[in-house]
N, C-alpha and C positions, 0 to 999 in steps of 0.2 A: 461478564459476558464470556470471557475466555480465561481459563485457568491452566497454566502449564506447570507441571510438577516434575522437578528433578530431571530436566532434559539434558541428555548427553548426546553429542555428535562427535565421533572420533574418525580421524583419517589416518589409517596405518599407524596407529599409536599416538598421534597428536590429538590432544583433547581441545578441539576448536570451541566446543560448548561443553562445559564441565559442571553439570548439576544446577542448571538455571531453573528457578521457579519464579513465575510472576503471575499477577492477576490483572486483567484489563477490565475496568469498570465501564458499564454501558453509558453512552452519551457523553463520554469524555475523550480528550486527547491525551494519550500516554506517550511520553517521550522515552526513547532508548538511546543512551549516549555512552561514549567511552572512546578510548584512544584507538587508532588504527590497529587492526589485529586482535581486537577484544572479543570477536566472535558475534558481533551484532547482526551482520548480514546473514551469516550462517544460521543463526537462531531464527531469523525471520523466514529463511527458506524452509526450515524445519516446521515452523508454524503453518506455512502455506502449503506444505506437502511436496515442494519441489526437491527437497532432500529428506530422506527418512531419518527419524531419530534412532540413535544407537540404543537408547533406553529412555524411559520416562513416559509421561502421559500428557495428552492435550485434550481438554474438555471444552467444547464450544457450545454455548447455550444449552448446557446440561447433557450434551451428547459426546461420548468418547470418539474423537476423530483421529486418534493417534496413527492408525494404520490405513486411513483413507488416502487415496491418491489426490493430487492437487485439483484435478478437474471436479472431483466429487466435493471437495471442500468449497470450491468456487460455486458449485450449484447450491450449497448450503449458505452461500453469500458471505464467505470468508475470502476476500479478494486482495491481491497484492499488486504493487508496482515494483519496478526493478531499479537497481542502483544506476545502471546505464540505460538511457532511453532505448526503447525497443519498438519504435514505430515501424509500420510497413511503408518503406520509403516510396515505393512505386504505386501506392494507393493514395487517393485523395484524403484530406483530413476527415471529411464526412464518412468515407468508406472505412477509415481506421476505426471509427466509433461503431459502425454497423457490424464489423467483424465480430465484436464481442457480444452483440445483442442476442439474448436467448429468445426462445419461444417464437421462432419464425417457421411456419409450416413448410416453407420452401427449402429448409436446410436438409431435410431428409431426401433420400433417393425417391421414395414414394411421392413426397410432396413436389419435388422437381418434375417428376413425370406427369403429375396432374396438370401442370401448366400454370401460367401467371394468374389466371382467374382464381385458382385455389389459394395462392399465397400472397397476392397483391395487397390485400387489406393489412396483413401483418407487416409487409414491407413499408407501406405508407405510414403506419402507426410508429414504426421504429425510426423512420426518417424524421418524422415530426419530433419524436423524443430526442434524437441526436441533435437536431437543429435547436431545440430548446436548451440543451447543454451548451452548444456553441454560443448561443446568445448570452447565456448566464456567464460564460467565461470570456466574453468579449472577442470571440473568434468567428463570428458569423461570416465576415468578409473573406475568410480563408477556406471555406468549406470545399471549394473545388480545386484548391492548390494541392500539389503533391506534398505529402508529409515530409519527404526527404529534403524539401527546400526550406523547411521551417527552422527558426533559430533554436538553440538549446532550450531556452525557457519555454518556447511554444511547444516543443516536443514533450516537455514535462507536463504541460497542460493537456495535451492530447492524451498522454498516458493516464492521467487522472480521470479525464472525461471517459475514456474507454473503460476504465474500471467501474465508473459510476453507471455505465450502461447495464452492468450486471446487478444493479440495485443492492449493493453490499450492505450487510449489517455491521461488519467490521472491515475496515480498510487498512491494509498494511502498506505503509509508505516507506520506501528505502531511499533516504537522502533526497527528498523532493526539491531541495534548494541547491543541490550540488551543481556547480558550473553554470548557474543561472544569473543573468544580469540583475543588479539590485532592484531595478524597477519591477521586474517580473517576480522577484522574491517577495516584494511587498504585496503584489497581486495574489500570489499563492497563499500568503498569510491571511489575507482577507477571505479568499475562497474557503480555506480550511476552517476559519472561524464561522463562516456562514454554514458550512456543512455540519459542524458540531451543533450550531443553533437549531438545525433541522433534525437533530437526533442521531446523526451518524457517529459511530464509535471509531476512533482512529488510534492505531499504534504506529509511531513514527520514529525511524532512525534518522538522526540529524546531527551535523557537526556545527551548524550555526547556532551557538549557544544563546545569543540574544533572541533568536526566533523561538528556540525551545522555551526560554523564560517567558516570552509573550504568549505562546500558544498552549503550552502543556499544563494540564491540571496536576499530573503526577509525572515524575521523571525517575527512570530506573538507570543505574549506572553499572556498566559491565567493564571488567578488565581481566585479561588472560582467561577468558571463557567463563568467568564467574560473575554473579551479581555482588557488587560490593557496597551498594546502598540504594535507597529509594526515598522519595519525598518530593517536596517542592525544590526548585532551584535555590531559593533563599536558604532553606535548611541544609541542602547539600553543600553549599559553599562554607558552612560552618563546621564540616566534618573533615578533619585534617587528612585522613586516609584518602578521601576522594579528591581533595585539592591536590595532594601529592601525585595521585594517579593521572589526573586529567585536567583539573580546572585551573591550574596555575596559568596566570596570564589571561 
């Protein structure tokens, strides 16, 4: 589904991403792991278009998207979440989901000027879709609460649901388990398995290796801006270079 070839991202001479090439298979969860400072989040930002690549190519579903801005990649249904929760604190949980929803005729100036009769059907359809996600993720009772009052784990779920409102073909998750209560971690694991079963492709940066082992079909290991191995977690544990770089303990 996605092929990134020889991706470089430099910052004033520092090679944060130094010639990374990966392939993401459709309908699978691919894990991206490595020590802090390995370049994982920078690489994800390059894939999403929030940072431009210094060099290299990115092909998504057969289309070269290397030079497309982030919003155009999102419109092609390549969608990311962020390492730190980025909820709209003063909006309700339901409104946080609706912010991301595409195809509402009231979003344009022309549509807004036409009045509610013009865009109300779109609004009601999107509200029902958002409520369906809230039910699926066990948060129906929170729809009218302000997102800023949610726990860290609930904010993670809001961010995932908001991304799903864009109907992604490939979902980029940056440390979805970080700072989350163990109970919510188990819930996120279940939801991600369910999304994969429904055909969604996921590329996930994660430090919780037991979750990576449970969830990921393939795992890519980065260190110092480079890919140093890939395969199943079981096979990676047998490679001494990778164990020395990251997997000790």
